[in-house]
C-alpha positions as CSV (number, residue, x, y, z in Angstrom):
1,M,43.3,-48.7,-36.0
2,K,43.5,-47.9,-39.4
3,F,40.9,-49.7,-41.9
4,N,42.8,-50.2,-45.2
5,C,40.9,-49.5,-48.6
6,L,41.1,-50.9,-51.5
7,I,39.5,-49.3,-54.9
8,V,38.8,-51.4,-57.9
9,D,37.0,-49.5,-60.5
10,D,37.3,-49.6,-64.4
11,E,35.9,-45.4,-64.2
12,P,38.3,-43.0,-63.0
13,I,35.9,-40.7,-62.1
14,A,34.0,-43.3,-59.6
15,Q,37.7,-43.7,-58.3
16,E,37.9,-40.0,-57.4
17,I,35.0,-39.9,-56.0
18,L,34.8,-42.8,-53.8
19,E,38.9,-41.8,-52.9
20,K,37.7,-38.3,-51.5
21,Y,35.1,-39.9,-49.4
22,I,37.4,-42.0,-47.8
23,S,40.1,-39.1,-46.8
24,Q,37.2,-37.5,-45.1
25,I,37.1,-40.4,-42.2
26,A,39.8,-40.4,-40.4
27,V,40.2,-44.2,-39.7
28,L,40.7,-45.2,-43.6
29,N,43.5,-45.5,-45.0
30,L,43.6,-45.6,-48.8
31,V,46.3,-48.3,-50.2
32,G,45.3,-48.0,-54.0
33,K,43.2,-48.2,-56.6
34,C,42.8,-50.5,-59.6
35,S,41.3,-50.5,-62.7
36,N,40.3,-53.9,-63.0
37,A,40.2,-57.4,-60.8
38,F,43.9,-58.9,-62.1
39,E,45.8,-55.6,-60.5
40,A,43.1,-55.6,-57.2
41,L,44.1,-59.6,-57.2
42,N,47.6,-58.4,-57.4
43,V,47.3,-56.1,-54.5
44,L,45.4,-58.3,-51.7
45,H,48.0,-61.1,-52.6
46,R,50.6,-58.1,-51.1
47,E,48.6,-55.8,-48.7
48,K,46.3,-56.5,-45.9
49,I,43.1,-54.7,-46.7
50,D,40.0,-54.9,-44.2
51,V,37.7,-52.9,-46.7
52,L,37.4,-53.6,-51.0
53,F,35.0,-51.1,-52.7
54,L,34.3,-53.2,-55.5
55,D,33.0,-52.6,-59.1
56,I,30.6,-54.7,-60.8
57,K,31.4,-54.4,-64.0
58,M,34.3,-54.6,-65.7
59,P,36.0,-55.8,-68.4
60,S,37.4,-59.4,-68.7
61,L,36.4,-59.9,-65.0
62,S,33.6,-59.0,-63.3
63,G,33.1,-57.8,-59.5
64,L,31.3,-60.9,-58.7
65,D,32.8,-63.3,-60.4
66,M,35.9,-61.5,-58.6
67,L,34.6,-62.6,-55.3
68,K,34.5,-66.1,-56.5
69,T,38.8,-66.5,-56.6
70,I,38.6,-65.5,-53.7
71,Q,39.6,-67.6,-50.5
72,N,38.9,-65.1,-47.3
73,P,37.2,-61.7,-48.6
74,P,38.0,-58.5,-46.6
75,N,34.9,-56.7,-46.0
76,V,33.5,-55.6,-49.5
77,I,31.2,-53.1,-51.0
78,L,29.8,-53.0,-53.8
79,T,29.5,-49.9,-56.6
80,T,27.8,-50.0,-59.0
81,A,25.1,-48.4,-61.6
82,F,23.1,-51.0,-62.0
83,S,20.8,-52.0,-59.2
84,E,19.4,-55.5,-60.6
85,F,22.6,-57.0,-59.1
86,G,21.3,-56.2,-55.7
87,V,19.9,-59.4,-54.1
88,E,22.2,-61.9,-56.1
89,S,25.3,-60.0,-54.3
90,Y,24.0,-60.3,-51.3
91,E,25.0,-64.2,-51.0
92,Y,28.9,-63.2,-51.7
93,G,29.1,-62.2,-48.2
94,I,29.6,-58.7,-49.1
95,T,28.8,-55.3,-46.5
96,D,27.0,-53.1,-48.4
97,Y,25.6,-52.4,-51.8
98,L,25.8,-48.9,-53.3
99,L,24.4,-47.6,-56.1
100,K,26.4,-45.0,-58.5
101,P,26.1,-42.2,-58.2
102,V,26.8,-42.3,-54.3
103,S,26.3,-40.0,-52.0
104,F,28.7,-38.9,-49.3
105,E,25.4,-40.0,-46.4
106,R,25.0,-43.2,-48.4
107,F,28.1,-44.5,-48.3
108,L,29.0,-43.5,-44.8
109,K,26.2,-45.6,-43.8
110,A,28.2,-48.8,-45.4
111,V,31.6,-47.8,-44.1
112,N,29.9,-47.4,-40.0
113,K,28.4,-51.2,-40.5
114,I,32.4,-52.4,-40.1
115,L,33.9,-49.8,-38.1
116,I,31.2,-49.3,-35.4
117,P,30.7,-53.1,-33.8
118,Q,26.5,-52.8,-33.1
119,Y,25.9,-52.4,-36.8
120,T,25.3,-56.0,-38.2
121,P,26.9,-57.0,-41.6
122,L,23.9,-57.7,-44.2
123,A,25.6,-60.6,-45.0
124,R,27.0,-62.3,-42.3
125,T,24.4,-64.1,-40.8
126,Q,21.0,-64.7,-41.8
127,T,19.2,-63.2,-39.3
128,V,19.9,-59.6,-38.3
129,E,20.3,-60.0,-34.5
130,K,18.7,-57.2,-32.6
131,A,22.3,-54.5,-31.3
132,E,23.3,-54.5,-27.5
133,E,23.0,-50.9,-28.2
134,P,20.7,-48.4,-29.9
135,T,22.1,-46.9,-32.6
136,F,20.1,-43.4,-32.6
137,M,18.5,-41.2,-30.0
138,F,15.2,-39.0,-30.7
139,F,15.5,-35.0,-29.0
140,K,12.4,-33.1,-28.3
141,A,12.9,-29.6,-29.3
142,D,10.6,-27.0,-31.4
143,K,7.7,-28.9,-30.3
144,K,9.3,-32.2,-32.4
145,I,10.6,-34.7,-31.4
146,H,13.7,-35.4,-34.1
147,K,15.2,-38.8,-34.3
148,Y,19.3,-38.7,-34.8
149,Y,21.3,-41.5,-35.7
150,F,24.5,-41.4,-33.5
151,T,27.0,-41.8,-37.0
152,D,25.2,-38.7,-38.1
153,I,25.6,-36.6,-35.6
154,L,28.9,-34.5,-36.3
155,F,29.4,-33.0,-32.6
156,V,27.8,-31.7,-29.3
157,E,28.0,-28.1,-28.5
158,G,27.3,-27.0,-24.8
159,G,25.7,-23.3,-23.9
160,G,24.3,-23.4,-20.1
161,N,21.0,-25.9,-20.0
162,Y,20.8,-26.0,-23.3
163,V,23.0,-28.0,-26.0
164,K,22.9,-27.4,-30.2
165,I,23.7,-30.6,-32.0
166,H,25.6,-30.3,-35.2
167,P,24.2,-33.3,-37.9
168,L,26.3,-34.5,-40.8
169,N,24.5,-32.2,-44.0
170,Q,21.6,-30.0,-41.6
171,K,20.9,-26.8,-39.4
172,P,22.2,-27.1,-35.8
173,L,19.2,-28.7,-33.6
174,M,18.5,-26.6,-30.3
175,V,17.8,-29.1,-26.7
176,L,16.7,-28.0,-23.2
177,D,19.8,-30.5,-21.8
178,K,22.7,-30.0,-19.9
179,L,26.4,-31.0,-21.8
180,T,27.2,-33.4,-18.8
181,E,24.2,-35.1,-18.8
182,L,24.0,-35.7,-22.2
183,Q,27.3,-37.5,-22.6
184,E,26.2,-40.1,-20.3
185,K,23.6,-41.3,-22.8
186,L,25.9,-41.3,-25.8
187,P,27.7,-44.5,-27.0
188,K,31.1,-43.6,-25.2
189,K,33.3,-45.7,-27.4
190,Q,32.7,-43.2,-30.3
191,F,32.1,-39.7,-28.7
192,I,34.7,-37.9,-26.3
193,R,34.5,-34.4,-24.7
194,V,37.4,-32.3,-25.8
195,H,36.4,-28.8,-24.1
196,K,34.2,-28.4,-21.5
197,S,31.6,-27.0,-24.6
198,F,32.6,-30.0,-26.9
199,I,31.5,-33.9,-27.2
200,I,32.9,-34.7,-30.8
201,N,32.1,-37.7,-32.9
202,V,35.6,-39.9,-33.2
203,L,34.8,-40.9,-36.7
204,H,34.2,-37.4,-37.8
205,I,37.7,-36.0,-37.2
206,Q,39.3,-34.9,-39.8
207,K,42.5,-33.6,-38.9
208,I,44.2,-32.5,-35.3
209,E,46.3,-29.4,-35.2
210,G,47.7,-28.0,-32.2
211,N,44.8,-27.6,-30.3
212,M,42.3,-27.7,-32.4
213,I,40.7,-30.5,-34.1
214,K,38.7,-30.2,-37.9
215,I,35.5,-31.5,-38.1
216,E,33.7,-31.0,-41.8
217,D,33.7,-26.9,-41.7
218,K,34.2,-25.9,-37.8
219,V,37.4,-26.1,-35.6
220,I,36.7,-26.7,-32.2
221,P,38.9,-26.4,-29.7
222,I,40.6,-29.0,-27.2
223,S,41.3,-27.9,-23.3
224,A,44.0,-29.0,-21.2
225,T,41.8,-31.0,-19.4
226,F,40.5,-33.3,-21.9
227,R,43.6,-33.1,-23.8
228,Q,45.4,-36.7,-22.2
229,K,41.7,-38.3,-23.1
230,L,41.8,-37.4,-26.7
231,D,45.8,-38.4,-27.2
232,G,45.0,-42.5,-25.7
233,L,42.5,-42.2,-28.5
234,I,44.7,-41.2,-30.6
235,N,47.8,-43.7,-29.1
236,E,45.2,-46.3,-29.6
237,N,44.1,-45.5,-33.1
238,R,47.4,-45.5,-34.4
């Protein structure tokens, strides 16, 4: 399944940053970029949009005023340089609120509230219900307890009685555990085994070419044993 995205922002640099971030998430598909609310409304009438990245301060018609005109808006992630709109914006049923300049980590956290069902969008309910499944896991290593959110784990590499956790923008963490046993603890819809030595987070797949998967700056092999399951996942989400 692909999530169609629309960027609405009158700043070209802000558009470029969001476009770059969207291109790094395999399940996101950028439909278009608009410089004002009127262009965006035309696109919304023509195209099915799942995620709307919307700037608040724009000429003629603001992002919040634009939302008032949409009867059934898509998932909305507001982007702005002005923090004072934060409280007011949640009255419009938005998913998240991003302050510029937007980092990739904060962008990913916002997007995952839409992509991963266990997240509860901030403004779709008055109270946030407890997720049925945990969104993080603790790992013991170096005489410390390390907490990682599943969305921040790129992939896991196994080797004997140890596994190496590869998190987003952090150094890998060596943990005493077996890959097969760890696989049972990870969310099955989000993590898939592609090799006897690798489990990957499907959210971070950037490209699949032949028997190799590209995640960030790493290239991970796909073995014939696990290829069928991976192909099934790809066909299911086309």
